[in-house]
C-alpha positions in Angstrom: 126.0 68.8 89.1 123.3 71.3 88.5 123.8 75.2 88.5 121.2 77.7 89.9 121.5 81.4 90.0 119.6 84.3 91.3 120.0 87.9 91.9 119.2 90.2 94.6 116.7 92.5 92.7 114.1 89.5 92.5 111.0 90.4 94.3 109.5 87.2 95.6 106.4 87.0 97.9 106.1 83.6 99.7 102.6 82.9 100.1 100.3 80.9 102.4 99.1 78.6 99.9 102.6 77.6 99.0 102.8 79.7 95.7 105.5 82.4 95.2 105.2 85.8 93.2 107.6 87.3 90.8 107.6 90.8 90.1 109.3 92.3 86.9 109.0 95.3 84.6 108.6 95.3 80.7 109.1 98.4 78.8 108.1 99.6 75.4 111.6 99.6 74.2 112.5 103.2 75.1 115.5 103.1 77.7 115.2 104.9 81.1 118.0 107.2 80.2 118.4 110.9 79.8 121.4 112.9 79.2 121.4 116.6 80.2 123.9 119.3 79.1 124.8 121.2 82.3 125.7 124.5 80.5 122.5 124.9 78.4 120.2 122.6 80.3 119.1 120.8 77.1 118.0 117.3 77.7 118.0 114.3 75.4 115.9 112.4 74.7 113.2 114.8 75.1 110.3 113.0 76.9 107.9 115.7 76.1 107.8 114.2 72.6 105.4 111.2 72.4 107.6 109.2 70.2 110.4 109.3 73.0 108.3 108.4 75.8 109.0 105.3 78.0 106.3 103.0 79.1 106.9 100.7 82.1 104.5 97.9 82.7 104.7 96.0 86.0 104.2 92.1 85.6 103.4 89.8 88.6 103.9 86.0 87.9 102.8 82.9 89.9 105.3 80.2 89.9 102.5 77.7 89.9 100.7 79.6 86.9 97.8 80.8 89.0 95.8 83.9 87.7 97.1 87.2 89.7 95.0 90.2 89.6 96.7 93.6 90.4 94.9 96.4 92.0 95.6 99.7 94.0 98.3 100.7 91.7 100.7 103.4 93.2 103.9 104.8 91.9 106.7 106.9 93.7 109.3 109.0 92.1 112.5 109.4 94.5 110.3 108.6 97.3 107.5 110.9 96.5 104.1 109.2 95.9 102.9 110.4 92.6 99.0 111.7 92.7 97.2 111.2 89.4 94.5 113.7 89.6 95.3 115.5 86.3 93.7 115.2 82.9 92.6 111.9 81.3 93.6 111.3 77.7 91.0 111.3 75.0 90.8 107.6 74.8 90.3 107.4 78.5 93.4 105.1 78.9 96.0 107.6 80.5 95.5 110.1 83.5 98.3 112.5 84.2 99.8 113.1 87.7 99.9 116.4 89.6 103.5 117.1 88.4 102.7 116.7 84.7 105.4 114.3 84.2 103.9 110.9 84.5 100.8 109.1 83.3 99.2 105.9 84.6 97.4 103.5 82.6 93.7 103.3 83.7 92.7 99.8 82.1 92.0 96.6 84.3 94.1 94.3 82.0 97.8 93.4 81.9 98.7 97.0 80.9 96.7 98.4 84.0 99.1 100.4 86.2 101.6 100.9 83.6 103.5 104.2 83.9 104.3 106.6 81.0 106.9 109.2 81.4 105.9 112.5 79.6 108.1 115.0 81.0 111.7 115.5 81.2 113.3 114.3 84.6 116.8 115.1 84.0 117.8 118.5 85.8 121.0 120.6 84.9 121.4 121.4 88.7 121.2 118.0 90.0 122.7 115.4 87.7 121.8 112.2 89.6 120.1 108.8 88.7 116.4 108.7 90.1 114.2 105.8 91.3 110.7 104.7 90.4 109.0 102.5 92.8 105.7 100.4 91.9 103.5 98.9 94.5 100.1 97.1 94.1 97.8 94.7 95.9 98.2 91.4 94.4 95.0 89.0 94.7 95.7 85.2 94.3 92.9 82.7 95.2 91.0 85.2 97.1 93.9 86.4 99.6 95.4 89.8 99.0 99.2 90.5 99.1 101.1 93.8 99.2 103.9 93.9 96.7 106.6 96.5 95.7 109.6 96.8 93.2 111.8 99.6 92.2 113.6 100.7 88.7 116.3 103.0 88.1 116.1 106.2 85.7 119.9 106.9 84.6 120.5 110.7 84.3 123.9 111.5 83.1 126.0 114.7 82.1 125.7 114.9 78.3 129.5 115.4 77.9 131.0 114.6 74.6 133.0 111.6 76.0 130.1 110.0 77.9 128.7 106.7 76.8 125.6 105.0 77.9 124.7 101.3 77.0 121.3 99.6 77.7 119.5 96.4 77.2 115.9 96.0 76.6 114.4 92.6 77.5 111.1 91.4 76.1 109.7 90.1 78.3 111.8 90.0 81.3 110.0 86.8 83.0 109.8 83.7 81.2 106.7 81.5 81.7 104.4 78.9 79.8 103.4 81.6 77.3 106.7 83.1 76.9 109.5 80.7 76.6 112.1 83.0 75.4 113.2 86.6 75.7 114.8 88.9 73.2 117.6 91.0 74.7 118.2 94.2 72.5 121.3 96.5 73.1 121.6 100.3 72.3 124.4 102.7 72.8 124.3 106.3 73.5 127.0 109.0 73.1 125.6 111.8 74.8 122.5 112.9 72.9 123.3 110.8 70.0 122.7 107.1 69.2 125.7 105.1 68.2 124.7 102.8 65.3 128.2 100.9 64.9 129.5 99.1 67.9 130.7 95.6 69.3 129.2 93.7 71.9 130.6 91.1 74.3 128.1 89.1 76.3 128.3 87.6 79.9 126.2 85.5 82.1 127.1 86.9 85.4 130.9 87.2 85.3 131.3 84.2 83.0 132.1 85.1 79.4 129.2 83.9 76.8 131.6 84.1 73.9 129.2 82.3 71.5 127.1 85.4 71.5 129.8 88.1 70.8 129.4 90.5 68.1 125.4 90.2 68.4 123.6 93.3 69.2 120.5 91.4 70.2 120.4 87.8 71.5 117.6 85.4 72.3 117.5 83.8 75.5 115.4 80.5 76.5 114.9 78.4 79.7 118.2 76.4 79.2 120.0 79.9 79.8 118.2 80.7 83.0 118.4 78.9 86.4 115.8 80.7 88.4 117.2 84.0 87.6 119.9 85.0 85.5 121.9 88.4 85.0 122.9 88.9 81.5 125.6 91.7 81.0 126.7 93.5 77.7 130.0 95.2 77.3 130.1 97.8 74.4 133.1 98.5 72.3 133.4 100.8 69.5 135.4 98.4 67.5 135.7 94.6 68.0 139.6 95.1 68.1 139.1 97.5 71.2 140.4 96.3 74.5 138.5 98.6 76.7 134.6 99.0 76.9 133.0 102.2 76.8 129.9 101.1 78.7 128.4 98.2 80.4 124.8 97.3 80.9 123.0 94.5 82.7 119.5 92.8 82.8 117.9 90.2 84.9 115.7 87.4 83.3 113.5 85.4 85.5 112.2 81.9 84.7 109.0 81.6 86.8 108.8 77.8 85.9 111.9 76.9 87.4 111.6 74.6 90.4 114.3 76.1 92.6 115.0 79.9 93.3 117.5 81.8 95.5 115.8 84.2 98.1 117.9 86.2 100.8 117.2 86.8 104.4 118.5 89.7 106.3 120.6 88.4 109.2 121.5 91.9 110.3 119.3 94.1 112.3 119.9 97.0 109.6 118.2 96.9 106.5 120.1 99.9 105.0 123.7 100.8 105.0 124.8 103.8 106.8 128.3 104.9 108.6 128.7 102.5 111.3 125.7 100.3 110.2 126.3 97.2 107.8 123.8 95.0 106.2 124.3 91.3 106.0 122.3 89.0 103.7 122.1 85.2 103.5 121.0 83.3 100.6 119.0 80.1 100.4 117.4 77.8 97.8 113.8 77.5 98.0 111.7 74.7 96.1 108.9 76.6 94.5 106.7 73.7 94.3 106.7 72.7 98.0 107.7 76.5 99.3 110.3 74.7 101.5 114.0 75.5 101.9 115.8 73.0 99.9 118.6 71.0 101.7 121.8 71.1 99.5 124.4 68.5 99.1 128.1 69.7 98.5 127.0 73.3 97.7 129.6 75.6 95.9 128.5 79.2 96.7 129.4 82.6 95.0 128.0 85.9 96.4 129.1 89.1 94.9 127.9 93.0 95.6 127.8 94.5 92.1 128.1 98.2 91.1 124.7 99.1 89.5 126.4 101.6 87.1 129.2 99.3 85.9 127.8 95.9 86.6 131.2 94.9 88.0 131.7 92.9 91.2 133.2 95.2 94.0 133.0 92.5 96.7 132.9 88.8 96.6 132.3 85.9 99.0 132.6 82.2 98.6 129.9 81.5 101.0 126.0 82.0 101.1 126.4 85.3 103.2 127.8 88.7 102.4 128.1 92.1 104.3 127.6 95.3 102.6 129.2 98.6 104.1 129.8 102.0 103.1 133.0 100.8 101.5 130.8 99.3 98.6 128.0 101.9 98.7 130.0 105.2 99.1 132.3 105.2 96.0 133.3 107.7 93.4 132.1 110.5 95.9 128.6 109.3 95.6 126.2 107.4 97.9 125.0 104.4 95.7 122.7 101.4 96.0 124.3 98.0 95.2 122.9 94.7 94.0 123.7 91.3 95.6 124.1 88.4 93.2 124.2 84.8 94.4 124.9 81.6 92.7 125.2 78.0 94.0 126.0 74.7 92.4 124.9 71.5 94.3 124.4 67.9 93.5 
């Protein structure tokens, strides 16, 4: 029996030539996290300091190894399109947007379209996560495709008891040139980094006990079936029974023959009161771009809380429905992730 897994955050564009595109983000090792002191307004880390500034680099990968050229780069912050009409850096690489908080990479190579955050995004009057969305035109074999993907910026109250754990993956997508990925963890307590902590690792909800205690791990293609969610639980001591934080990251293997994709089976695409969203998973053969017929499939579908990376709803079928019971929790309206896995012979 073989095991295949995929998560809902995969952006896959099925192309007319039978290829498929994966969209992922690499970073420069700086977590997309800011803490804010609601009484003083102070923010940490300070993204006006060059050494602290995150850089987000989009990657678009062809499962067939074909060359993909990206153009017409565009970024949005919380739904508002960023207009890059400001000053250009002295080296000609970066141009600032009209808000003065972001810069875009002007080069035409792999780094082109990368986004640098150069201003503080946390606000003491509105402590809530934000969302960055990247879109571009991907050209493959002379044909253009519009693609997009989003990534969260975590913003938290910088209270004395607040912890934030994170994983930085380098790279996020495995391909013929990158057969392994290094997952590095970090833990913050308010504004301060925590250097002494214990990590327990999971693949989805399955304990990866052999990696426990490692602050960084290397994963290879044998660890990833299509796409794999890796979760780190952070403990202040190895003997502690309750984690202070959890973090998750997806690793994509663009060389795998099978991937899981989702179809909407509901009319609605967004959850609202009285408006549920239902998605159905299927396995696609990336070589033939056809839906795979499964023998004796055993499915698992979960709705995941993006803050805690815990399952808040489970299904033993290839379909799951998301309602406001899952999105409206802890007095907040939240986005969620759908994770699907299947084993078949």
